[in-house]
N, C-alpha and C positions, 0 to 999 in steps of 0.2 A: 608896496613893490610896484615899480613901473612895468607895464607890459607892452609888448610890441603891438602896434595898431593892427587889429584883426582884418587884414585885407587879402590874405592869400587863400582863404577858404570861404565859401559862402556862409552866411549867417544861418544858425539853426539853434534849437533850444538847448542842446548840450553845450555848444560853444558859448552860449550866453551864460550858462551855469559856470563854466570855467572862468570866463571873464569876471563874473561876480566873486567867485571863490578867491581869485588872485587879488582882486581889488580890496576885499575885506580882510585879507590875510588868513583866510581859512586854510589855504595851502600856500606854500612858498615856491614849490616847483611842481608842475604837472607831470604825473607819471601814469601812462596808460599801458595797455598790454594787448597783444593779439594772442588768444589762448586756444588754438585748435586742438582737437583730439586726433591723434595720429592713427585714425582708423579708416582713412580714405583720402582721396585727392581733394584739394580745394576747388570750389566752383565760383561762379561770378558773384553769388551772394556773399561769399567770404571776401571777395575783392572789395566790396562796399565797406565791410567792417575794417579791412586792412587799411584802406585809404582814410577812413574816419579816424582810427586810432593813431596812425603814424602822422598824418597831416595836422591833426589837432595838437599833438605834442610838439611837432616841429615848429608850428606857428608861434607857440608861446615858450620856445626854447626849453622844452621839457624832454622827457625820456620815454621811449617805448620799448617794452620787452617782447620778444617772441618766446612764448612759453607753451610747452606741450603738456596738455592735461592727460598724461599717460597713466590713468588709474585702472585701466581694464586690459590686462595682458592678453586676454583671449582674442581680442579684436585688433590689437595694435601691431605695427611692424615698422622696422627701420626704413623700408621702402617709402612709407608714407611720410616719415620724418624728413627724409632727404627731398622728397618731392615738394613738401610744404616750404622748406627753406629755399629751394630753387624758385618757387613761385613768388614768394615775398620779395626776393632779390630782383627777379625779373621785372616785377611791377615798379621797381625803382626805389625800394625802401631798405634801409639798413637798421637793424635792431641794435639797441644799446646793450641789452643783456639777452643771452640765450639760456633759457632755463627749462627744467622739466619738473612736473609735479613730483616725480620720483626722487628728485633731489631733496625733497622735504619729507620723505616718508617717516623718518625717525621723529622729526618734530611733530608731525601729524599724529603719530602714535602717542607721543607724550601729551599732546593736547587732548586726545581722547581720554587719557588717564585723568586729566584735570576734571573732565566732565563726570567721570565715574566717581571720583572722590567727592565731588560736589553733590552726588546723588542725581545727576542729570543724564546718566546713561546706564544702560543695563544690557546684559547678555540674554538673548532670547533663543530658546530652543525650538520655537515653532518653525514649520516648514514655510517655504516661500508662498505656497498656496494658502496656508492657514493665515499668514500675515496679511495677504491680499484680501482674504474673505472677512477679516475682522477690522479692516481699515475703515469701513463705512463707505458712504457715497457722498456726492456733493451736497445732498440734502439730509442724510442720516449720519449721526456720529458713529465713530468706531467703538470697539470694545477693548478693554485692557487685556494685555497678555497675562497669562497665569504666572509668567516669570518676571513680571514688572517690578515686584516688591522684593527682589533678591537684595541681600545686604551688599554694602559697598565692598566688603572684603571678598565675598563670593564672586562678585562681578570682576574685581581686580584679578582674582585667581583664574577665572574662566577666560578672561581676555588675554592674559599672559599665556595660557595654554593654547588659545587660538593661534597666537603668534608662534608658538613653539611647534605647531604643526600636528597637534594631537587630534584634530577633528577633520572630518571629511568635508568636501565642498558642499556648502548649503546646510551643514549640520547645525551650525550656530551663527548668529549675527550679533553685532553690537548695534543697539538702537538708542536714539536720543529719547529722553524721558520728558515729554513736554505736555501735550494735552490731546487725548484721543477724542475729545468732543469739540475740538476747535473747528470753526467754520472753514478755516483754511486747511485743506487736506494735507498740505506740506508740513503742518505742525503736528500731525498725528503720529508721533514717535517714529520719525523717518529713520531708515537704516543708515548707519554711519560706516560700518565695516562689514565685509563678508569674507568668507574663507574661499580662496581660489588657489589651488595647487597648479600653477601654470608658470612657465618660463617667461620672464619679463625682458623686453628688448634692452632695457637699460640697467636693471638691477639683478638680472639673472634669476637665480633661485634663492636669493636672500630672504624674500618675503613670501609668505603664503596667505597673508591677509592683506586686503587692499581697501583703501578708503573709497566711499562712494563719491561721485563727482560733486554732488550738492554740498557735501561736507568738505571736500578737499579744496574746491575752487575758492571760497572766501578766505581760507587759510593761506593759500598761495598768494592771493592779492595782498593780504596783510603782511606776509613775510617779505614781499618785494616792495612794500611801501607804495603800492598803487593808490592813486588819489581818486581816479575816476574809472570805475569798472563798468565798461560799456558793453551791453549785451542786447539781444533781441527780445521782443515783447513776450515770447513764450516763457521767459524767466521772471516776468513781473510778479507772479504769485509766489515765487520762491524767494523774493527779496526779504520778507520778514524772517525766513529761516537763515538767509545769508547774514542778516544783521545779528540774529541770535547766536550763530556760531562765533562770529567775531567777538561779541560781548562775553559770552559764557566761557569761551576758551581763553579769555583774558589776553587778547592780542594787543600789543602796545600801539600798533598802527591800525587806524580805523578807515578803511576805504568805503566809498559809497557806490552803490550800484545804480546805473541809469539805463533805461530800456528805450530802444528805438525800433521802428518797424523794419522787419526783414525785407529783403528784396524778393519779389515775385515777378516772374517774366511770363508773358504769354507763350504758349506752346513749348514750355521748357520745364523739364524735371529738375526740381531744386532740392530733392531729398537725397542726402548722401547714401542712405540705405537703398533707395531705388536705383541710384547711379551704380552702386556696387552690384546690384542685381543685374543690371544691363551688362556689366562687364563679366560677371560670373557665368551668365547664361549665353555669353558670346553674341549678344544682339548687336554689339558694337565692337570696333577694333581697339579695345583697351580703353583705359582711362583717358588717353589722349586722342581718342577718336575725334575728328574735327566736328562731328555732330553733337558732341557732348558739351555741356556748359561749364566744364571744368576749365580752370585757368590753363592747364597744359593742353587741353583740346582747343581752346580758343587760340593759344599761341601757335599750335601746329596748323590750325586753319589759316592763320595769317593776321589775326588781330594784334594790334600793337599795345604796349603798356600805356602809351599816351592816350589812346582812344578809350581804354578801360578806365583810366583815372578821370578823364574828362566826363565820361558817362556817369561815374560814381558821384562826381561833384554836382552834375546837373540834376540827378534825380533827388538829391538832397537827403535830409535826415528828418523823418516825420515821426509822430507819436502813434499813428494809426496805420494799419496794413492796407495796402492797395496793390493793384497789378499794373506793372509797367509794360508798355508795348515793346516787344523785342525789336521792332523796327527802329526804336530809339537808339539802341546799341549799334545797329547797322549804320545809322546816320553819323555817329561819331567816328567810325572807322573810315567812312567815305571822306569826312572832313579832314581827317589826319593824313590820308594817303593822296588826296587830290593834287597836292603840290610836290609830293615826294616820289611817287611811283612813276617809273618809266612807262610811257604809253607806246605800246607796240601792237603787232598784229598776230593773231592766232586764229587758225581755222579749226573749229571743233568737229565739224561734220563735212569733210572735204569732198568737193566735186572738181574734177580736173577740167581745166580750160586750155585749149590749144589756140594760140593766136596765129592763125594760118599765114598772115602776111608779114609776120615779124621774122627777121633773119634767124635761121636755125641755130647758128653757133654764137650768136651775139648775146652778151651779158652787159646790161647797162646799170650804172649805179645812180640811184635817185636819192635826193635829199628828203629827210623825214625829221620833223621836230620831235624831240624826246618828251616834251610835255608842253602842250599848247597853252597852258595856264602859267607856266614857269619858264620863261625864256632863258634863265640862267642855266637850265639843264642842257642847253645847246641842241645841236642836230647830229644826226648820224646818217650814214649812207646805207641803202638797202639794195640788193640786187634785183633786177627785173630781166626776164627772158621770155622765150616763146611759150613756155608752159608754166601755168600758175595753178594754184588751188583757191577756190572760193567756197563759201558756205553753200550747202545743198539748198537751203531755203532762200538763197538769193537768186534762184532760178525757178520759174514755173512755166510749164508747157502751155497751160491755159489759165492765165492769171485773171483774178477778179478786177473790178474797177479800182482805180487808184493804187494799183500795184506798180511801183516805179523801179523795180529792180530788173534783172535780166529776164527776157522772154523772147521768143523768135521775132526778129526784126527790131527789137528795142536796143537802145544805147544807154550805157551808164558810165559813170566815171569810176575808175579804179583809184582808190585813195592815193594821193601823191604820185600818180602815174599818168595814164592816158584814158581817153574815152575808148570803150570797146563796144562792138555791136555783135549780137548773137545772130549767126547765120544758119547754124545747123546743130544737131545734137545726135548722140548715139545712145541707144538703150541696150541693156543686157537681155538675156533670155527671159527674165521675169518682168520685163517692161519698165525697169527702173532706169532713169537717165543717169549715165555714168561718165559722159564726156560732152563738153560743149566745144563747138568750133566757132570762133569769133575772129573779127578783124579789128585792128586798132587804127586810129587816126594820128599820125605822127605829129600833126600840127597842134594837137590838144594837150601836149605835155604839161603837167602841173608846174606852175611857176613861170610859164612862158608868156603869160599875158593873153592867151587865146580868148577871144570874145565872140567868135563867129556864130556860136549857137550854145544853148544851154541844155543840160540834162537834169532831170529831177531826182535821180538816184545816185548815191555814192556808196560803193561797197568796198570792204577790205579784202585782202588777198595775201598770199605768201608765194614766193617764187618756188616752183616745184623742184628745180635742180638743186637748190641749196637749203630747202626747208628741213627743219629738224623734227623728227617724229616726237610726239608728246602724248601723254595721257592726261585727260582732264577729269577731275572729280567734282561733280556738281551736286550741291546740297540744298535740301529743303528742311524745314523744321522736323525734328525727330519724332515729336508726338503731334497728334492731330487736334487735341482739345486744349483749350486755354486752361481749364481747371484740372489739377492733378486728381486722378482717381485714387482714393485711399486704399483700395484693395489691390491684390496682386494682379487684377485684370488690367492694370495700366499698360501692361505689355500688349494688350489687344488694341491699344490706341496708337501703336507705333505706325509711323508713316511708311508704307512700303516703297515710296518714292523718295525717301530721305537721302539716298545716295544713287547717283547715276554716273557711270563711268563711260566716257567716250574717248575715241582715239582720233587724233588729228595731227596738225603741224603748227610749228611756230617759226618765226624768222630765224635766220642763221646766227644772229647776234645773241641768241639764247644758249648757244653751246657752252658758254662760261657761267651760266646761271648756277647759283649755289643755294643750298637749303635755306629757307626763310627769306630769300630775295622776293620782292613783291613787284608786281606789274599790273598795269591796266591794259587788258586786251580790248581793243575797240569793239564797242557794241555789247560785249559779253559781261564785263565787270572787272573787279579787282581779284587777282589770283596770287597765291603764295606757293613757292616751290616746296613741295612736301618733303620734310626731313626724314621721314620713315621709309618711304617707298622709292624715292629718287635714287638712281644708281648712275654710274658713269655711262651706262648704255641706255638709260631710260629716264627722261624727265617726266615728273609727275607734278601737276599743278592742282592745288585746291582752290575752289571758288571761295573767296572770302565774303564777297557781297556783290550784288548786282549794281549796275550803274545808277539806277533810278529808284526812288522810293516815294510813297505817298505820305510818309511821315513828315511832320513839320514841328520844329522846336518851338 
C-alpha cells in the first residue's frame, strides 16, 4: 500500500512503527483512539495524546475514535462527557466514531464467560483487603485464593448470580486465573469484574457488575479494530495482560499497545485526582479556572488551539519521562498571537494626570497602529484630552538613577501623542500621590516629524473622559514546586499570589469587546476577555502571558 509522505507531523518512534506497519502490510488502515475516562476534565497532558492520536491517523488517511472508558459509574458523569467532547472539538479535531465502553458491556460479559469456560477465570469471595494482602509485593510472590479451584460450572453460576444482583458491593469479584507467582504483579490473578450497585450515566440500572479498566480497555480496542493503541508509560507493565486478554478472549482483531512518555510541566499539577481536589475544596474557581492546566482553563485564560497543537508537536513523542518547562507553552501562545492580537492600551493601576495647558473642552483624535508587526491590521483613532490615566509606577517622586519615566521636572513621550512634563503633584491624607499636573508641548505630536529634542522614556495612557473601567486578573503558577507532592500536602504548596485582581481602565474601543477576544496591552502582556465574569457592565481581562520570556526554543 502506498502511503502519504509523512511530512505533516514530526518524526517519532510511534510514527516510524506506523510507517513500517503500512509498508509491510501488517495493517491496511491506521485506526487510533483517544480513550478518556469521564471522571474529570481534560488537561494539557491529554492534549498531547489527542494531538498524537488524531494527527497520526489523519496523516496516513486513517481513523480516530473518541471513546469513553466509562467502566466506573461511581466517579463518572455526563458533565465530564460533554466537556471532553467540547475540548476535543475546540482543539480542532473531529472523531470518526463516538463510542463508550458501556456500548460493549454485553460482549465484555460474554468474553468473561469464555475465560470461565476455559478455566481462566474464577469467582473469588475474598474481601478487597484480603486480595490485596495475598497479592504479594514486587519481590515476593502472591498466594492463591482458597476459591481459585472452583469448578467451571460453579464459577459460571456465581458469575451469573453476580449479574443478577444477588450479591452486595464488594461481596464477590471475578478474577483472571493466571499466575500468582509471576514477577509481573499485573499477572497475579487481576480482578476482571466487581459488583457495583450504582446508576450508570449511559446504561442506567441495567448492570450491577462492571468490568475493570484493565480488562475492558483491550477488548474495546479489539472490538473497534484499533491498530495502534497508544498510551503513556505507566501502562507498560500492563501490556502483557493487555495481550493476554486479547488472546484468551479470542478476539478476531489484535491491536498492539505502544507506550510514550506522559507530559510533565514545571509548576503544574498534572494529576486528575489532584485537580478534582482543587475544585472540590474550592481552592480554584472550578475546572475552568484560568490557573488550572485543564484545556477548559487554558481556553478561558486565552490560550488558542493553534498554540497548544504547536506546543504538542514541538515537545515530541519520547520513550522516557522528562519535565518540560512551562515557559515553553507560554512561548507558543506569544508566537500565535503576536500577529493576530490588537495592540491597545490599558492602565492597570491608574494615576490621574491633568495636562494643565491643554484646552479644557478639547478632544483630539490621534492615529494608532493596530499591530506594529502586522500592517494589514490597519490603524484606529483614539481620543486625547486634558485628563488622562497613566500607570502609578510610571511616576516616582524621588527616582533612582536611570529612571526615565515621569518625575518632577522630567519629560516623557505619551505613546502616539505628545511630550508631557511633570510640574507638580497632589498627595492624599496618607501621603500617596493621587494626581499629577503636567504640561504638553504641542509641537511634539507623534507623527509630526518633530526632532527638536529627544526623551528617553515613552509611557502608555488612556483618555480619562472616554476610558472604560475594567478588571484585570493577573496570574502566576498555581503551585510553587516543580515536583508534585505525592501526599495531600500538595495543597500547602499552592502559590498565594497565583491570582491578583486589579481595577483599571482600557481604551474606549474596548466597549465592543466580546468574551474570548484577545488583545496585547502595551508593556503588560496578552489578555483575553473572560467569558465567565465579563458582563455588559463590567469587562474582565485574564492575563494570558507576559510579553517577554527567558525561554528559547
